[in-house]
Structure formats: C-alpha cells, structure tokens
C-alpha positions as CSV (number, residue, x, y, z in Angstrom):
1,M,12.3,-43.4,40.3
2,P,13.7,-46.7,41.5
3,A,15.1,-49.1,38.9
4,L,13.7,-52.1,37.2
5,F,16.5,-54.2,38.0
6,F,18.4,-53.1,40.7
7,P,16.6,-51.3,43.7
8,H,19.6,-50.3,45.1
9,R,22.6,-48.6,44.1
10,Y,25.5,-50.9,43.3
11,P,28.9,-50.0,41.3
12,P,28.4,-49.8,37.3
13,L,30.4,-52.7,36.7
14,L,28.6,-55.3,39.3
15,R,25.2,-54.2,36.9
16,V,27.0,-55.2,33.9
17,A,28.7,-58.1,35.2
18,V,24.8,-59.9,36.4
19,L,23.0,-59.0,33.1
20,V,25.9,-60.7,31.4
21,L,25.5,-63.7,33.7
22,L,22.0,-63.8,33.1
23,S,22.2,-62.7,29.2
24,A,23.6,-66.3,29.1
25,F,21.6,-68.3,31.4
26,V,19.1,-67.4,28.9
27,S,20.5,-68.2,25.7
28,V,21.6,-71.1,27.8
29,L,18.3,-72.2,28.5
30,S,16.8,-71.3,25.4
31,K,19.2,-73.8,23.3
32,K,17.9,-76.8,26.0
33,Y,14.2,-76.4,25.9
34,P,13.7,-74.4,23.2
35,N,10.2,-73.2,23.9
36,M,12.4,-70.9,26.0
37,E,13.0,-68.4,23.3
38,S,9.2,-67.4,23.0
39,V,8.6,-67.3,26.5
40,S,11.2,-64.5,26.6
41,L,10.2,-63.1,23.5
42,T,6.6,-62.5,25.2
43,M,8.4,-61.4,28.2
44,A,10.1,-58.4,26.7
45,Y,7.2,-57.4,24.8
46,P,5.2,-55.1,27.3
47,V,9.5,-53.7,27.9
48,Q,9.0,-53.1,23.8
49,W,5.7,-52.0,22.7
50,T,6.9,-49.5,26.3
51,S,9.8,-48.5,25.0
52,M,7.9,-48.1,21.6
53,Q,5.6,-45.6,23.1
54,E,7.8,-43.3,24.3
55,A,9.8,-43.3,21.3
56,G,6.3,-42.3,20.3
57,F,5.3,-39.8,22.0
58,W,8.6,-38.2,22.2
59,R,8.5,-37.8,18.5
60,Q,5.4,-36.4,18.5
61,A,6.6,-34.3,21.6
62,D,9.6,-32.8,19.4
63,N,7.3,-32.2,16.3
64,Y,4.8,-30.2,18.2
65,L,7.1,-28.1,19.7
66,Q,8.8,-27.4,16.4
67,S,5.7,-27.2,14.5
68,R,5.0,-24.3,17.6
69,A,8.5,-22.6,17.5
70,A,7.2,-22.0,13.4
71,L,3.9,-21.0,13.9
72,E,5.3,-18.5,16.4
73,S,8.4,-17.1,13.9
74,E,6.1,-16.8,10.9
75,N,3.8,-14.6,13.5
76,I,6.3,-12.5,14.3
77,R,7.1,-11.8,10.7
78,L,3.7,-11.3,9.8
79,H,3.1,-9.2,12.4
80,A,6.5,-7.4,11.3
81,E,5.0,-7.1,7.9
82,L,1.6,-5.6,9.3
83,I,3.4,-3.8,10.7
84,R,5.6,-2.1,7.7
85,A,2.4,-2.1,5.4
86,Q,-0.1,0.3,7.9
87,P,1.9,3.6,6.1
88,K,1.6,1.9,3.0
89,L,-2.3,1.0,3.2
90,L,-2.7,4.7,4.9
91,E,-1.2,6.7,1.7
92,A,-3.6,4.4,-0.3
93,D,-6.5,5.1,1.3
94,I,-5.4,9.1,0.9
95,L,-4.5,8.4,-2.4
96,R,-7.9,6.7,-3.2
97,N,-9.5,9.4,-1.3
98,E,-7.9,12.8,-3.1
99,N,-9.1,10.6,-6.7
100,R,-11.8,10.2,-5.7
101,Q,-12.7,13.9,-5.6
102,L,-10.2,15.0,-8.6
103,L,-12.8,12.8,-10.3
104,A,-15.9,14.9,-8.7
105,L,-13.9,18.1,-9.7
106,L,-13.8,17.0,-13.2
107,D,-17.3,16.2,-13.4
108,S,-19.0,19.0,-11.8
109,I,-16.9,21.4,-13.7
110,P,-16.1,18.9,-17.2
111,Q,-15.6,22.9,-19.0
112,P,-13.7,25.1,-16.8
113,P,-14.4,29.1,-17.4
114,G,-10.0,29.4,-17.4
115,K,-7.4,27.7,-16.1
116,V,-7.3,25.7,-13.4
117,T,-5.4,24.1,-11.1
118,V,-5.6,21.7,-8.1
119,A,-3.8,22.6,-5.2
120,Q,-4.1,21.0,-1.8
121,V,-6.4,22.0,1.6
122,I,-3.8,21.8,5.1
123,A,-5.6,23.7,6.9
124,Q,-8.7,24.3,8.3
125,N,-10.1,27.0,10.5
126,F,-14.1,26.8,11.5
127,S,-13.9,29.1,14.9
128,P,-17.4,31.3,14.8
129,G,-18.2,33.6,11.6
130,S,-14.7,32.4,10.1
131,Q,-14.8,30.0,7.8
132,L,-10.8,29.3,6.4
133,L,-8.7,27.4,5.1
134,T,-5.7,26.8,4.1
135,V,-3.9,25.5,0.1
136,N,-0.5,25.0,-0.8
137,M,-0.5,27.0,-3.6
138,G,1.0,30.9,-3.1
139,A,2.4,33.7,-4.8
140,R,5.0,31.1,-6.5
141,A,1.9,29.6,-7.8
142,G,0.4,33.1,-9.3
143,V,-2.1,32.5,-6.8
144,F,-3.3,36.4,-6.4
145,V,-6.1,38.0,-4.0
146,G,-9.4,37.9,-4.8
147,Q,-8.8,34.9,-7.3
148,P,-12.4,32.6,-7.5
149,V,-11.5,29.2,-5.8
150,L,-13.9,26.1,-7.1
151,A,-14.3,22.7,-5.6
152,A,-16.2,19.7,-6.5
153,G,-20.6,21.4,-7.3
154,G,-19.0,24.7,-7.9
155,V,-17.9,27.8,-6.1
156,A,-16.2,27.1,-2.4
157,G,-14.9,31.3,-1.7
158,Q,-12.1,33.7,-2.7
159,V,-8.1,33.9,-2.0
160,I,-7.9,36.6,1.0
161,R,-4.3,36.3,1.7
162,V,-0.9,35.4,-0.4
163,S,2.3,34.3,0.8
164,P,5.0,33.2,-0.7
165,M,4.6,28.4,-0.6
166,S,0.2,28.7,1.0
167,S,-3.1,31.2,0.2
168,Q,-5.5,31.5,2.7
169,V,-9.3,31.3,1.4
170,A,-12.8,32.6,2.8
171,L,-15.3,29.9,2.2
172,L,-18.8,31.6,1.6
173,S,-20.2,30.8,4.7
174,D,-17.7,33.5,5.8
175,L,-19.3,36.1,7.6
176,D,-17.4,38.8,5.6
177,S,-18.1,36.8,2.4
178,S,-20.9,37.9,-0.3
179,I,-21.3,37.2,-3.7
180,P,-22.7,38.2,-6.4
181,V,-25.1,35.9,-8.1
182,Q,-28.4,35.1,-9.9
183,P,-31.3,32.7,-10.3
184,V,-30.9,30.2,-13.0
185,G,-33.7,31.5,-15.8
186,A,-33.4,34.9,-14.8
187,D,-31.9,38.1,-14.5
188,T,-32.9,39.4,-11.2
189,P,-29.0,40.0,-9.3
190,L,-29.1,39.0,-5.8
191,L,-26.0,38.6,-3.2
192,V,-25.4,35.4,-1.5
193,D,-23.9,36.5,2.2
194,G,-22.1,33.9,4.4
195,R,-23.9,34.0,8.1
196,G,-20.8,31.9,10.3
197,D,-22.8,28.7,9.4
198,I,-20.6,25.8,7.2
199,D,-23.9,24.5,5.5
200,R,-25.7,27.4,5.7
201,L,-25.7,31.1,3.4
202,A,-28.5,33.7,2.8
203,I,-30.3,36.0,0.3
204,P,-30.6,39.7,2.4
205,F,-32.7,42.2,1.6
206,Q,-35.4,40.5,0.0
207,P,-39.1,41.9,-0.1
208,R,-41.9,40.2,1.6
209,N,-43.7,38.9,-1.7
210,T,-40.6,38.1,-3.4
211,T,-41.1,35.4,-6.4
212,L,-37.5,33.4,-5.3
213,K,-38.8,29.8,-3.6
214,V,-37.6,26.9,-2.3
215,G,-35.8,24.5,-4.8
216,D,-34.3,27.8,-7.1
217,K,-30.6,27.3,-8.1
218,L,-28.4,30.3,-7.5
219,V,-25.2,31.0,-10.0
220,T,-22.7,34.0,-10.5
221,S,-23.9,36.9,-12.3
222,G,-20.6,37.9,-12.9
223,L,-21.2,41.7,-12.2
224,G,-18.4,42.8,-10.0
225,G,-16.1,41.0,-12.2
226,R,-14.7,38.6,-9.7
227,Y,-16.1,35.7,-10.4
228,P,-16.9,33.9,-14.0
229,P,-20.6,33.9,-15.1
230,G,-22.6,30.7,-14.7
231,L,-20.6,29.1,-11.8
232,N,-23.2,27.0,-8.9
233,V,-22.9,28.7,-6.2
234,G,-26.1,26.6,-4.0
235,T,-30.1,26.0,-4.4
236,I,-32.6,28.1,-1.7
237,S,-33.1,25.6,1.2
238,A,-36.3,28.1,2.6
239,V,-38.1,31.6,2.3
240,I,-39.8,32.5,5.4
241,H,-42.4,35.5,5.0
242,N,-42.7,36.8,8.5
243,G,-45.7,39.9,8.7
244,D,-43.5,41.8,11.2
245,Q,-40.7,42.3,9.1
246,P,-40.0,44.0,5.5
247,F,-37.7,41.8,4.5
248,A,-38.2,37.8,4.2
249,Q,-35.7,35.1,5.8
250,I,-34.4,33.3,2.8
251,A,-32.0,30.6,3.4
252,V,-29.2,28.6,0.9
253,Q,-27.9,25.4,0.8
254,P,-24.2,25.3,-0.6
255,A,-23.4,23.2,-3.7
256,V,-20.3,22.6,-2.6
257,R,-19.5,21.1,0.5
258,L,-17.5,22.9,2.0
259,G,-16.9,21.5,5.7
260,Q,-15.2,18.3,3.9
261,L,-12.6,19.5,1.4
262,N,-9.3,18.2,1.1
263,T,-8.9,19.8,-2.1
264,V,-10.1,22.0,-4.6
265,L,-9.2,24.8,-7.7
266,M,-8.1,27.6,-8.4
267,L,-9.3,29.4,-11.2
268,W,-7.1,32.4,-13.2
269,D,-10.1,33.2,-15.2
270,R,-7.7,36.1,-16.8
271,P,-4.1,35.3,-18.5
272,F,-1.7,32.9,-16.2
273,P,-0.1,35.3,-14.6
274,R,4.1,34.8,-13.9
275,P,4.9,33.3,-10.7
276,A,6.6,35.5,-8.4
277,T,10.5,36.1,-8.6
278,T,12.8,36.1,-4.9
279,P,16.0,37.5,-5.9
C-alpha cells in the first residue's frame, strides 16, 4: 500500500523532521490567520472519520471472533455432555419400560396363587418349533424344573432347564408344550398345545360338532397339579368345521404377548423351596 505523505522510502528521521516542520508551519499560520485552524480541522475530518470507522470495524471484528469462539466452545461442551448423557437416557428408557411391564404384571395378577418373584429375560430363542426364554434366576433362587412362569395377561410357560444362576423357560407356543385348560364357566377339560407359532396355539382332538366357539376364554383347570386353576391362558380365535376331517380345527390366541417379554413372574404355588447351597 503506497504511503500517504511519503510515496518513496525515506529515512525515518527525515520523515519525522518533515512532519515537525509542517506542524510548526501550520501552527504559525493558524496564529497569523485565525481561519486557518478551522480549515485544518475541516481538512483533518475525513482522516479522523476514516480512523474512527476503522477502529469501530476492528472492534466489531474482535467481538465477532470472540463470540464465535465462545459459541464453538459452548457447542463442544454441550456435545460432550450429550455423549455422556446418552447412556443415562438409555438406562432411563429401559427402567421406564421395565416399570411399565411390572405394573402390567401386577394389574393382570393382583392376587397371585402363591409366591412370585420377578425375573428378567436375558435371552430368547424363537427358532421354528422351539419357543424358549432364558431368565436370570436359577437353582440358587429356588427355581425348579416344571415351575409355572407367568407374565402380563396370564400363563407364559414353564421352566424346563435349571442352572445355578439362570433357567430356561418353554413358552406355551413351544411344540412340546401342552397345558390343561377349561372354558371360563364350564368344567369341560381341554388341552392347549403349542404349534411353534408365537401368536397361535391350538386345541386338539375336538369333534366337528364341538360347542366351543370364537371368543371363549380359557383358564388353567388345575389338572396334573403343575398349574394352579383359574389362570388366563388364551381366547379361542377360530373354529373350523371341516366335513372331511373327524376333528374341528380350533385356534387359540395366547393371553400373553409371548414374543415381547422382558420381565416374567416365577410362581411357587407351594412352600418356597430353600435355595441350593454350594459346598
């Protein structure tokens, strides 16, 4: 950028001397000519205005840079806090979901027919024909093979394998599952079998002229001594009378959402067994 008063490069001392002489000359003229001071002020105004605008511009630029830096720092801090908070938010969602399931369990079974303990589902196996859950309670908690397992709505299944710290539960939909039931308000003994379908059970060996109909609710009958009587099992969802078949095809919708279980109730309908002890 070319210099305003010294377009060529001169020694600094020479520049200072010239400016001092010019200042003295203007001072003498201002005394001799009173209007000279006003003229000099008028001539200096553009330079002063430009200087003020430049100073204001740099102040605004400095404030902008400081504000931007502060915003960037705040953004980094908030992002770090969000990352730290995400596990806590996820944990809170899990706890809320578990609380909703526990409330549903308590509402659906207000007076359980024995002692119950809440267990968490830690694994699922819904392969064709096999409908199994693994829960976080085992022999040390007194769990035993054949123990009834309840969930929100009614019966979920029974324990088929036990280890010290966990156990495996076969759901009602498992191919090997069969539970004695009866219609609500009737004493007709029936069986509800699993068919490997998480949403569909079946009643076998009913004649074509069966009196069972869609909408009939089924509860445990207590036969066999494994399940206490009166627990909800499901509702008849279809009755097909096929003239070519000796038996009616009867489908049952489970009372429990078997494919959406995270929490179950382990039921002891007799005195609570002592936990297994290890030597």
